[in-house]
C-alpha positions as CSV (number, residue, x, y, z in Angstrom):
1,M,-14.0,21.5,4.1
2,A,-15.7,18.3,2.7
3,Q,-16.0,15.4,5.1
4,I,-15.7,11.8,4.4
5,K,-17.1,8.7,5.9
6,I,-14.6,5.9,6.0
7,T,-15.8,2.0,6.8
8,L,-13.7,-1.0,7.1
9,V,-15.0,-3.6,5.1
10,N,-12.2,-6.2,5.1
11,S,-10.1,-7.4,7.9
12,P,-6.4,-6.4,8.2
13,I,-5.3,-9.6,9.5
14,G,-2.6,-11.2,7.6
15,R,-1.7,-7.6,5.7
16,I,1.7,-6.1,6.2
17,P,2.2,-4.2,9.5
18,A,2.2,-0.7,7.9
19,Q,-1.7,-1.3,6.6
20,R,-2.7,-2.4,9.8
21,K,-1.3,0.5,11.5
22,T,-2.8,2.8,8.9
23,V,-6.0,1.2,9.8
24,K,-5.6,1.8,13.3
25,A,-4.4,5.4,13.0
26,L,-7.7,6.3,11.0
27,G,-9.4,4.9,14.3
28,L,-10.9,1.8,12.8
29,G,-11.0,-1.3,14.8
30,K,-13.7,-3.8,14.2
31,L,-15.3,-4.7,10.8
32,N,-17.9,-2.3,9.5
33,S,-16.6,0.3,12.1
34,S,-16.9,3.8,10.5
35,V,-15.1,7.3,11.3
36,V,-15.9,10.6,9.6
37,K,-13.0,12.6,8.9
38,E,-12.1,15.9,7.3
39,E,-10.9,15.5,3.9
40,S,-7.2,16.2,3.4
41,A,-4.2,14.8,1.5
42,A,-3.0,13.1,4.5
43,I,-6.2,11.5,5.0
44,R,-6.6,10.7,1.3
45,G,-3.3,9.0,1.1
46,M,-4.0,7.0,4.0
47,V,-7.3,5.7,2.5
48,N,-5.3,5.0,-0.9
49,S,-3.0,2.8,0.9
50,I,-5.6,0.7,2.1
51,S,-8.2,1.2,-0.6
52,H,-8.7,-2.6,-0.7
53,L,-9.6,-2.7,2.8
54,V,-11.9,0.1,3.3
55,K,-15.3,1.8,1.7
56,V,-15.2,5.7,1.2
57,E,-18.4,7.8,1.1
58,E,-19.1,11.4,1.0
59,A,-20.5,12.3,4.5
């Protein structure tokens, strides 16, 4: 299965709580932190909901 690299590029401070929880659930903490996840419908949905906060690349 394909993997994607997700990097937090904007701060979740001041965002609605659901978006902050999504950032935490993906394993992102500080700015410019990155995680590599298996691409699935669930992960894609999470990324789409916070697309203005993250950068996504193929890993």
